[in-house]
C-alpha positions in Angstrom: -12.5 -28.4 -7.7 -14.3 -25.5 -8.9 -11.9 -22.4 -8.8 -14.8 -19.6 -7.3 -14.6 -22.4 -4.0 -11.2 -22.6 -3.6 -8.9 -20.2 -1.3 -8.3 -16.8 -2.6 -5.2 -17.6 -1.8 -4.5 -20.9 -4.4 -6.0 -18.2 -7.3 -3.6 -16.3 -9.3 -5.6 -13.6 -10.5 -9.4 -13.0 -8.7 -12.1 -11.0 -11.3 -13.9 -7.9 -9.4 -16.9 -9.5 -9.7 -15.9 -12.9 -7.9 -14.7 -10.7 -5.6 -17.7 -8.7 -5.0 -19.6 -12.1 -4.9 -17.6 -13.7 -2.1 -17.2 -11.0 0.3 -19.5 -10.3 2.7 -18.1 -8.0 5.4 -18.4 -8.3 9.2 -17.5 -5.2 10.7 -16.5 -1.9 10.0 -13.1 -0.8 11.0 -12.4 2.7 10.6 -13.8 5.1 7.8 -12.3 8.3 6.8 -12.7 10.7 3.5 -11.1 9.4 1.0 -10.4 5.3 2.9 -12.2 2.5 5.0 -11.0 -0.4 6.3 -13.5 -3.4 7.4 -12.9 -7.2 8.0 -15.1 -8.9 5.4 -15.1 -13.0 5.1 -14.9 -15.0 1.9 -18.6 -16.6 1.7 -16.8 -19.7 0.0 -13.9 -20.9 2.8 -15.1 -19.0 5.8 -11.6 -17.1 5.4 -11.3 -13.3 7.2 -9.6 -10.5 5.3 -8.7 -6.7 6.2 -10.0 -4.2 3.9 -9.1 -1.9 2.8 -10.3 1.0 -0.1 -8.7 4.4 -1.2 -10.7 6.7 -3.5 -8.6 8.8 -5.5 -9.7 11.1 -7.3 -7.7 11.5 -10.8 -7.3 15.1 -11.8 -5.4 13.9 -14.7 -8.6 12.4 -15.7 -10.6 15.0 -15.6 -11.8 14.4 -11.8 -12.6 10.8 -13.0 -12.6 8.7 -9.2 -10.4 5.7 -9.2 -11.4 2.9 -6.4 -8.5 1.1 -5.0 -8.7 -2.3 -3.0 -6.9 -4.1 -0.8 -7.4 -7.3 1.4 -5.0 -8.6 3.7 -5.5 -12.5 4.8 -6.1 -12.5 8.5 -5.1 -15.9 10.7 -8.6 -17.2 12.7 -6.9 -16.3 15.8 -6.2 -12.1 14.7 -9.5 -11.8 13.6 -11.1 -10.8 17.5 -8.1 -8.9 18.3 -8.5 -6.5 15.1 -12.7 -6.3 15.2 -11.6 -5.3 19.0 -9.5 -2.7 18.5 -6.0 -4.6 19.7 -4.4 -5.5 17.0 -3.3 -2.3 14.4 -4.6 -3.3 10.5 -3.1 -0.2 8.8 -2.4 0.6 5.5 0.8 -0.2 4.6 2.5 -0.7 8.2 1.0 -3.5 8.9 0.5 -5.4 5.5 4.0 -7.1 5.1 3.0 -9.7 4.0 1.6 -11.1 0.5 -1.9 -9.4 0.3 -4.4 -8.8 -2.8 -4.8 -5.6 -4.6 -6.9 -4.8 -7.8 -9.8 -1.9 -8.4 -13.7 -1.7 -9.2 -12.9 -2.6 -12.3 -9.4 -4.6 -12.4 -8.8 -8.0 -11.6 -7.5 -8.6 -8.1 -3.6 -10.2 -7.9 -1.3 -11.0 -5.1 1.0 -8.4 -3.9 4.3 -9.4 -1.9 5.9 -6.6 -0.6 8.9 -7.7 0.3 10.1 -7.9 -3.3 9.8 -4.0 -2.2 13.2 -4.3 -0.1 15.1 -1.2 -0.4 12.7 1.0 -1.8 12.5 2.8 2.0 16.1 3.4 2.1 16.0 5.2 -1.5 12.9 7.1 -0.5 15.6 8.5 3.2 18.6 9.3 0.8 16.4 11.1 -2.0 14.8 13.5 1.1 18.4 13.9 1.9 19.9 15.1 -1.6 16.4 17.1 -1.5 17.2 18.5 1.7 20.9 19.6 0.4 19.5 21.1 -2.6 17.2 23.6 -0.2 19.8 24.0 2.1 22.1 25.0 -1.1 19.3 27.1 -2.5 18.8 29.2 0.5 22.4 29.6 1.2 22.6 31.2 -1.9 25.9 31.2 -2.6 25.9 29.7 -6.7 29.5 30.1 -7.3 31.8 27.7 -8.5 33.3 26.1 -5.5 30.0 26.7 -3.7 28.3 24.0 -6.7 31.4 22.0 -6.8 31.2 21.6 -2.5 27.4 20.8 -3.1 28.5 17.9 -5.7 31.3 16.6 -3.7 28.4 15.9 -0.6 26.1 15.0 -3.1 28.6 12.2 -4.5 29.7 11.4 -0.9 26.2 10.7 0.2 25.5 8.2 -2.7 28.8 6.1 -2.2 28.1 5.6 1.3 24.7 4.3 -0.3 
């Protein structure tokens, strides 16, 4: 079977050129200043995807615009619900299963967000530690006892996690 006629779910990497040739926009869903959602259809297989495109201005590279593209496979039964606004599709909240990630220059590859389990918990701990440090700084007491107490609280927080 010609690889370009296969379902994208059967491929490990898809070139940007092939992706652009296969995807046809069915309907725009939402558009903001630097991001856009649309329902797209694979013209080779008839499969539908929610496409999320994000434009990022990379100031570290002299203001070069980078475009990131994400495609979430959508079950046939869900296409109409999403198009009619009856079903959520926001990235990353609604993207809990494997989806394609790529860019306007890079190949698209499958990404499984379940491999990130625990990251949200770690981010919460980091926020709490940051809050502890902010509170310490605002308190304005930087003597040995205050520092020792701060470290004790930090250690206790990290030991419970």
